[in-house]
N, C-alpha and C positions, 0 to 999 in steps of 0.2 A: 402335643407333648404328653409325656407320661406323668401321671400324678404320683409324686414321690411318697406322699402320705399313705398310699394304698399298698405299697410294696416295702418289704424290709430293706434296710440299707445295704446289706451284703448282696442281695439279689439285684438291687438297683445298680451297684457298682459293677457287677458282672455284666449286666445289660449294657451299661455305658462302654465297657471295655470291648465287648463283641461288636457293638454297633460302630464304634470308632474304627475298629480294625476293618470292618466291611467297607466303611466309607473311604478309608485310606486306599484299600485295594481298588475300589471303583474309581477313585480319583486318579490313581496311577494308570489304570487302563485307559481312561479318557484322555489324559495328557499324552500317553504313548500314542493313542489313536490320532490325536491332533498333530503330533510331530510327524508321524508316518504320512498323514494326509498332506501336510505342508511339503514334505519331500516329493510326494507324488505330483503335486501341483507344480513344483519347481521343475521336475523332469518334463512334465507336459509343456510348460512354457518354453523351456530351453529347446525342446525338440521342435516346437512350432517355429521358433526363431531360426534354428539351425538344423536342417535335415540331417547333417552329419554328426550331430551331437550323440555321444555315447554315454549313457548314464552308468553309475556304479552297479545298478541292478540289471544291466544288460550283460548277461553272462555269455550266451551264445544265441544261435538262431531259434532255439526252442525255449529259452529262458530270457525273455526280453520284456521288461516292464514298459519301456517306451513304445514298443510295438502295440502292446495292449492299450496303453493310454491314448495313443493316436488313432486307434481303430474307432469305428462308428459306435462301439459299445463303451468307449471311454468317456462319452458325454451323454448325459440324460439316460444312462443305462441302455442306450441303443433303442429306446422306446419312443423318444420325443422327436417331433419334426426338427430338422436341422435349422430352420429359420425361427424356431420358438425361442423366446428369451429365457425359458426354463431349461433349455438344452445347454447346461453348464457342465464342466468337468465333474465326474463322479466324486472327485476329491473335495469339491466344494460342498456337496451334499454330506460327505463324511464329516467335514469340519463342523457343519451346522449340527449334525447329529451328536457329535462328541461334546460340543459346547453346551447344547441343551441338556445332555446327560449330566454334565458338571453343574450347571445351574440348578437342576432339579435336586442335586445333593444338598443344596442350601436349605431345602425344606425337609430337614432331617426325619422327623417322625410323622410326617403327613402321609397318610395312606394313599390319598389321591395322587400325590406326586410320585410315590413309589410305584403305584399301578401304572402311571404314565411312563415311567422309566422302563418298566417291564414290557409294556406294549410296544414302545419304540424299539427296545432291544429285540423283541420278537420280529418286528417288521424288518429291522436291519439284518437279522439272520436269514429271513426269507430272501432279501436282496442279495445277501452273500451267496446263498445257494444258487440263485439264478445266475449271478455273475461267475461263480465257479463252474457252472455248467457251460456257459458261453466260453469261458477261458479254456476249458479242457476239450469240449466237443466241437466248438465252432472255430475258435482261433487256434486250437491245437498248440497251446503255449503254456508256459508256467511263469507266473509273475510272483517274485518273492514279496514284493510290497503288497500285492493283492492278498496273498496267502497270510501275511502278517495281519492284515486288517480283518480277514475272515476269522482268524484265531482270536483277535481282540474282541470282535463282536460276539463270538461264542462264549468267551469268558465273561463278558459283560452280562450276557443273558443269564448265565449260571449265578454270578454274584448278585445281580439285581433280584433274581428269584430268591436267593438265600436271604438277602437283606429284607425284602418284602415279607417273606414268611416269618422271619425272626421278629420283626417289629409287630406284625399282626398277632403272632402268638403271645408276645410279651404284653401287648395291650389287652388281649383277651384275659390273660392271667391276672393282670393288675385290676381289671374291671371286676373279675370274679372275686378277688380278695377284698375289693372295696365293698361289694354287696354283702359279704359274710361278716 
């Protein structure tokens, strides 16, 4: 937590306003990610139960999310053995990621939590790049749901970085003022 006595009131109010704004943006992105992942999971379950199921995100033969979700890359990122209990739909991993990001927001000014958010966001973006490559070059498809999640992950990385650097900078300034 920031020591209020080491920073003037005006600067502290400005800090709170910016910090809250960043937290709201991050929360919105996480909640949006959770909703999109739940939709992806729904499509995958419905497609598994009914091979003739057509999802809203199935536009044509080259824009089909259910084709992507039911491919071998739709579970365990296409990297895990099929008989492994870890070979779950990618949307499950997405849900876990977005929930962890939301929970870490509860540790507002903790630099360790902010670093963890940043590292997880970076890992998610590497995963997004890998899956985007698979989507375009291997499956030769476009998935609106997948693209939405890639965008959410990129925005999370940007705003997690901004949040982390803002808090770190403000803590440094308040520590410096306290020493003087």
